[in-house]
Each structure stands twice: as C-alpha cells, then as structure tokens.
N, C-alpha and C positions, 0 to 999 in steps of 0.2 A: 737923984734919979738915975744919972748917966755912969753912976758906979753900978747900979744894980741891971742897967742893959748889960755892961758889960761880962759883968759876973753870970748871967744868963746866957751868951753867947760863948764864955767860955764853958760851961757848963755844958752847951748842948754840943761845942766842937769836940769834948769827951766822950761824950756817946756816942758820938759818932763815931769816932775812934776805936770805940770799944765794940762798935757793932759791925765793922771793918776788919777789925785784926781778932774776934772772938774765934772759937771752937764749935762747932756744933757738934752734937753727941746723941747719933741715933740708936733706937731699938732695934735690935739685931738678935737672927736667931738664924742655927746650922743644923743640919740634918741629914744623914744617908742611909740607905738600905741598901744590903747589902745579902743579895739573895744568891743562896747554894744550889746547886743542881748537880744531882749525881748522876752520871751515865748508866746507863741501864745495861743486861748483857743478859745476851739468849745462848743461854747454854743447855745440853741435854747427854746422857747418857742410854746409851743400848743393851735390854738385861732381856738376856734367853736364862729363865730360872733353872726349867727342865731339862735344859742341853748337855749329855755328858758325852762329851766324844769317846772317852774310852768307852764305852756301852757301845759302838758302831764300828768295831773295826773288823767285824766280819758280817756285812751286807749280807741278806737275802733276798734276789727276787721278790717282789710283792712285799715288804718288809716296811710296817710301818716306823719310823723315828719321831719319836718325843723334839719338837721347836717349837718355842716359843718365842717370839722376837717382839720385843715390846719397847715403850721409849716414854722416860722419865724426866718430867722438866726440871734441871737443876738449877737454871737462871732465875734472874729476877723479873722477869718481863712473860708477858702470854707469847705462845707460838704457834703456826702453825708446822703442823711435823708430819714426814712422810717416810715410806721404808720403801728401801728397795733390795729388790731379792733376784740374785744372779743365777740361774737354775742352767747345769749344766748340760748341755747334749753329745748325742753322737748316734753313729748310723748303727743301726744293730737289728736285732732281729727278739722280737716279745711276742707273747704268750697274750692270747685276748682271755676277754672273762670265762670264757666257756674252753679254756685248753687250747686251743688250738692255735697251730703257728702261723704269726702273719709276716706280710713281705718285709724285710729289711729296708728299713729307712733311717732318714735324719731325724729322733725324736729327744723331747724333754727325758729325762734321766730320773727326775723326780715331778711330784703332783704335789700340792695344798688347795686349800678351799679357804680363801677368804672372809672372815666375820662380817657380819652387817654394819661395824662402826668402822671401817674403811672403803672408800672406793679407790678404783683403779683408774691412774690418769695417762699413763702408758706400758706398750710394751711393742718390745723392740729384739732384735735380734743384735748381739755383739760377739766378736768372735767364736768363739763355739757354745754362747751362752745363751736362753732366752732371759731377757732383762723387762721385768716387771715393777712398775713405782707404783706405790699406794697413797692416798693422804689420808690422814684421819680425819672422821665427818665432825669432830668438836676442837674448838679453840683450847692448848692445851695450857696450863695455868700451870705456875710454879709453883712444883710438889706433888705435882698431880701428877699419873703414870697412865698410858695407855694401856686398853683392850691389845690383849695379843694378837694380833695380824692371824693368826693361824695357831694350833695347838701342836701340829703334825704334819712331818711332810712322809709321802708313798715312795720307794725306791720301785722304778718300773721293774715289772711283769717277765724279765727279757731271759733270753734261753740260755742257759750253761756256759760258762769257756768263753765267753766274751770279751768282759773288762776285769778277768781274776786278776787280783792284786794292784789295781789300779784304786790312787788317791782321789777322790771324788770332794769336792768340794760345793758347799753353797754360800756364798757370801752374799751378806747383808750387810747393806749399808743406812744407818737415819741422818736425816736432815733436818733441818729449823730452821723458819725465818720468822721474823717479827710479825706483829698483828696489823700492825698502825702504818698507814701511810704507804700499802704496796699493790693499792690498784683493788678494781674488781666491784662486784654489787653488794655494799655493806649491809643487806639486810641477807645474805646467801651466803654461810661459812665456806659451802662447796665453790662458788664463783670465786671467793677472795683468795682461798688455798689454792686454788691453778694458779689465779693470776701472781701471785706470789710464790709459786712453785717457778713459773718461767722466769722470774728474778731473779730467784736463787741462781738458775742457771746460768744466763745471763753475769751475773755479777762473779761466778767462780769457773767460770771458763781459764782452765789451765793454772788452777790456784790445786790447793790441796786438796780444797775439799768438794771439788769439782765432781758432776755426777758421769756413773759409767756412761763410756762414749755410744 
C-alpha cells in the first residue's frame, strides 16, 4: 500500500514539473494594410485658337481683332479657373461713333465684350494698363475646356498719327486653384471661386505665378 502511495506521489510530482516547464502554443495571426495615395495635380493651359499675330501688324483705328482666350484643364483635379486681361492705355484723341473728334484723355486702347459664362472679379489700374480679372462660372473638370472669355477685341478709333509704329500688347494670364478646401459657400460656385481667388493671390505673392499688381 505504502509503495502504491509513493508511486502516486512521484507521478504527481512529474506532472507538476511538466506543467511548470512546458511551452504553451497560441493561435495567432497578422495582417497589415498598405494604403497608397496619389497626389493630385492642378494644371492648365491657355489657348487662343483664332489668334494669329502675323495678321495684325498694320492695325487700323476701330479694327476688330480675333482673339479668343480660353483655359483647358490638363491636370487631374477639378479647378476654379481665372483669366486676367491687361489692356494698354494711352493719352490719345479718339473719334466718337458720330465721327466727331473727342477730347484728348487717358483711355484704354482696346475694348472687348466678356461672355455670360464669365464673371468679372476685379478691375484695377496697373502702370499703363487696365487689368481685368474674370472667373469661370463653372468648375472645370479634367480634360474640359472653358468657353472663350471673348472672341475679339476692338482697337480704339484713334485719330491718325498718334501711335504710328508702336507695338501694342494685350497680355492674358490664366490661373487655377483646387476646388476643395478653399472656403466660400459650398452651394454657390461663384462665391467659392471668389474665396479661392483670394487664397491664390495670397499664396503666390512674390512668386512666379503671382497676379498682376
């Protein structure tokens, strides 16, 4: 009997040692998510399909000149887009529609009629130019192109002999900014575009893309 008890105690001790020194195996698993993000791009091109500079080397007073600036979205993001037109000014004498000579004064040498798809945001004098800024009334999506701001400009009906031989320019610049996170009323595209333009101006001060001062 004593022998059986001893064997039982010995067996119990072995089991206890096995429990203390054994290695437990756990069911485990591992996974990870690698999320790739592609940075967007706001990119535009300024186009004037009907502008042919070689056709306008001998301007005449009152002449209409084909010029049709428009913007194409060549990037990957939706954008608010803007056109800035600088019209040269000079102190000259012009003739009215009735042919009578008007008083000499500082005035714009070209005029144009903006289309309904564009809204004027700003008009100011910079040096010898009158600068106009227009925003497109719609969000411009990738691969889309705007309506032209205008299709022609008209040379002022100046009295001959005042600007003979002078080279005149109408600089046009295009700007764009992303549509998200730029503020303004989300239900109103024009309100958003105005807010975005202010941010564009502030972001590009003293940079290559700054607006005309």
